[in-house]
C-alpha positions as a Python dict, from the first residue, in 0.01 Angstrom:
ca = {
    (1, 'M'): (0, 0, 0),
    (2, 'K'): (208, -113, -306),
    (3, 'T'): (194, 233, -427),
    (4, 'K'): (321, 375, -95),
    (5, 'W'): (615, 90, -95),
    (6, 'L'): (707, 186, -462),
    (7, 'T'): (733, 562, -358),
    (8, 'M'): (937, 518, -56),
    (9, 'T'): (1177, 255, -211),
    (10, 'A'): (1219, 463, -535),
    (11, 'L'): (1289, 789, -298),
    (12, 'C'): (1541, 596, -86),
    (13, 'L'): (1721, 471, -371),
    (14, 'A'): (1705, 806, -552),
    (15, 'L'): (1828, 990, -247),
    (16, 'C'): (2092, 739, -117),
    (17, 'G'): (2213, 622, -472),
    (18, 'G'): (2526, 431, -484),
    (19, 'A'): (2512, 96, -340),
    (20, 'M'): (2157, 85, -295),
    (21, 'G'): (2089, 156, -655),
    (22, 'Q'): (2290, -178, -723),
    (23, 'M'): (1976, -340, -558),
    (24, 'S'): (1782, -337, -889),
    (25, 'S'): (2029, -551, -1067),
    (26, 'S'): (1939, -856, -855),
    (27, 'T'): (1539, -833, -917),
    (28, 'G'): (1355, -1125, -1072),
    (29, 'S'): (1262, -1128, -1419),
    (30, 'N'): (907, -1063, -1332),
    (31, 'M'): (995, -713, -1204),
    (32, 'V'): (941, -383, -1383),
    (33, 'T'): (1252, -171, -1360),
    (34, 'G'): (1436, 148, -1498),
    (35, 'A'): (1327, 244, -1873),
    (36, 'A'): (1047, -16, -1881),
    (37, 'V'): (850, 175, -1602),
    (38, 'P'): (588, 381, -1749),
    (39, 'D'): (650, 758, -1726),
    (40, 'I'): (320, 792, -1528),
    (41, 'V'): (423, 576, -1256),
    (42, 'A'): (742, 749, -1213),
    (43, 'Y'): (583, 1095, -1223),
    (44, 'R'): (323, 989, -957),
    (45, 'A'): (610, 824, -740),
    (46, 'W'): (819, 1140, -745),
    (47, 'F'): (515, 1350, -685),
    (48, 'E'): (412, 1137, -394),
    (49, 'G'): (746, 1133, -265),
    (50, 'A'): (800, 1497, -270),
    (51, 'A'): (473, 1550, -137),
    (52, 'N'): (534, 1327, 161),
    (53, 'H'): (900, 1426, 234),
    (54, 'S'): (957, 1636, 562),
    (55, 'H'): (1111, 1897, 328),
    (56, 'P'): (948, 1904, 2),
    (57, 'E'): (1169, 2182, -113),
    (58, 'D'): (1482, 1966, -81),
    (59, 'M'): (1320, 1731, -341),
    (60, 'V'): (1231, 2012, -555),
    (61, 'R'): (1593, 2155, -536),
    (62, 'A'): (1734, 1814, -628),
    (63, 'T'): (1589, 1859, -994),
    (64, 'G'): (1827, 2124, -1070),
    (65, 'L'): (1555, 2367, -1191),
    (66, 'N'): (1609, 2722, -1161),
    (67, 'T'): (1457, 2926, -859),
    (68, 'V'): (1145, 3062, -1042),
    (69, 'D'): (1072, 2696, -1193),
    (70, 'Q'): (1132, 2545, -833),
    (71, 'E'): (905, 2765, -695),
    (72, 'Q'): (640, 2662, -951),
    (73, 'L'): (720, 2299, -897),
    (74, 'L'): (689, 2340, -537),
    (75, 'K'): (338, 2490, -574),
    (76, 'E'): (239, 2195, -761),
    (77, 'V'): (362, 1938, -539),
    (78, 'I'): (174, 2111, -263),
    (79, 'N'): (-145, 2120, -479),
    (80, 'F'): (-73, 1735, -553),
    (81, 'A'): (-47, 1656, -201),
    (82, 'A'): (-378, 1809, -112),
    (83, 'Q'): (-567, 1645, -402),
    (84, 'M'): (-417, 1331, -326),
    (85, 'K'): (-535, 1346, 25),
    (86, 'T'): (-867, 1383, -90),
    (87, 'I'): (-829, 1079, -315),
    (88, 'K'): (-702, 877, -13),
    (89, 'D'): (-957, 992, 218),
    (90, 'T'): (-1249, 897, -26),
    (91, 'W'): (-1077, 556, -45),
    (92, 'K'): (-1058, 517, 338),
    (93, 'A'): (-1432, 605, 343),
    (94, 'S'): (-1523, 362, 84),
    (95, 'A'): (-1610, 6, 108),
    (96, 'H'): (-1273, -107, -87),
    (97, 'S'): (-1478, -289, -345),
    (98, 'E'): (-1309, -373, -692),
    (99, 'S'): (-1483, -42, -820),
    (100, 'D'): (-1382, 166, -571),
    (101, 'H'): (-1001, 42, -624),
    (102, 'A'): (-1033, 107, -996),
    (103, 'T'): (-1188, 462, -916),
    (104, 'R'): (-865, 518, -679),
    (105, 'I'): (-636, 438, -954),
    (106, 'K'): (-807, 623, -1229),
    (107, 'S'): (-833, 948, -991),
    (108, 'T'): (-450, 905, -914),
    (109, 'Q'): (-362, 874, -1294),
    (110, 'N'): (-582, 1183, -1371),
    (111, 'L'): (-406, 1384, -1086),
    (112, 'T'): (-74, 1291, -1220),
    (113, 'N'): (-150, 1390, -1565),
    (114, 'Q'): (-318, 1698, -1458),
    (115, 'T'): (-11, 1787, -1248),
    (116, 'N'): (208, 1719, -1555),
    (117, 'K'): (-24, 1945, -1786),
    (118, 'E'): (-7, 2219, -1515),
    (119, 'L'): (360, 2205, -1497),
    (120, 'Q'): (413, 2206, -1859),
    (121, 'A'): (234, 2537, -1875),
    (122, 'L'): (415, 2696, -1562),
    (123, 'L'): (756, 2613, -1604),
    (124, 'S'): (992, 2771, -1856),
    (125, 'A'): (1060, 2560, -2169),
    (126, 'D'): (1392, 2462, -2014),
    (127, 'G'): (1249, 2394, -1677),
    (128, 'W'): (1016, 2150, -1826),
    (129, 'T'): (1276, 1965, -2050),
    (130, 'K'): (1491, 1933, -1750),
    (131, 'F'): (1217, 1827, -1526),
    (132, 'Q'): (1134, 1542, -1783),
    (133, 'A'): (1494, 1446, -1805),
    (134, 'F'): (1516, 1437, -1430),
    (135, 'I'): (1224, 1205, -1424),
    (136, 'Q'): (1367, 958, -1688),
    (137, 'G'): (1691, 945, -1456),
    (138, 'F'): (1451, 880, -1130),
    (139, 'K'): (1316, 594, -1307),
    (140, 'K'): (1640, 395, -1309),
    (141, 'F'): (1583, 390, -918),
    (142, 'I'): (1233, 226, -955),
    (143, 'V'): (1187, -144, -915),
    (144, 'T'): (824, -274, -901),
    (145, 'D'): (618, -556, -984),
    (146, 'P'): (382, -545, -1275),
    (147, 'G'): (61, -490, -1082),
    (148, 'V'): (202, -174, -966),
    (149, 'V'): (262, -18, -1289),
    (150, 'A'): (-100, 57, -1369),
}
């Protein structure tokens, strides 16, 4: 649930920007924001947000990549969505034990890392550099509690 909230909050802030972006300055000292957010959390939030967006191609286009790299990124977003659905379906069918939760987190981290490796191989060198920079910029919109950064 926290991951879904994180994803939706980050997407709303990233897409709306402006005044909403100012919300992060009023967070409590126990919150993790911006550059302090681990890269894997930012990538996961963006991948999930793009995968769940009604028009993922718009999310991909917002990265500023060239057309060929956008096509590769969109394919990976669709692949991420399918694999994430499997992880979520497995979680829903589980007993929701501590072990099940740990497995879900590890599976999601592995999927995020795998998607990044595939993108690094598929995108042009310039595209991969631009996508990494885009995610670093996206991080400034993320505000979460320390328990979600795992």
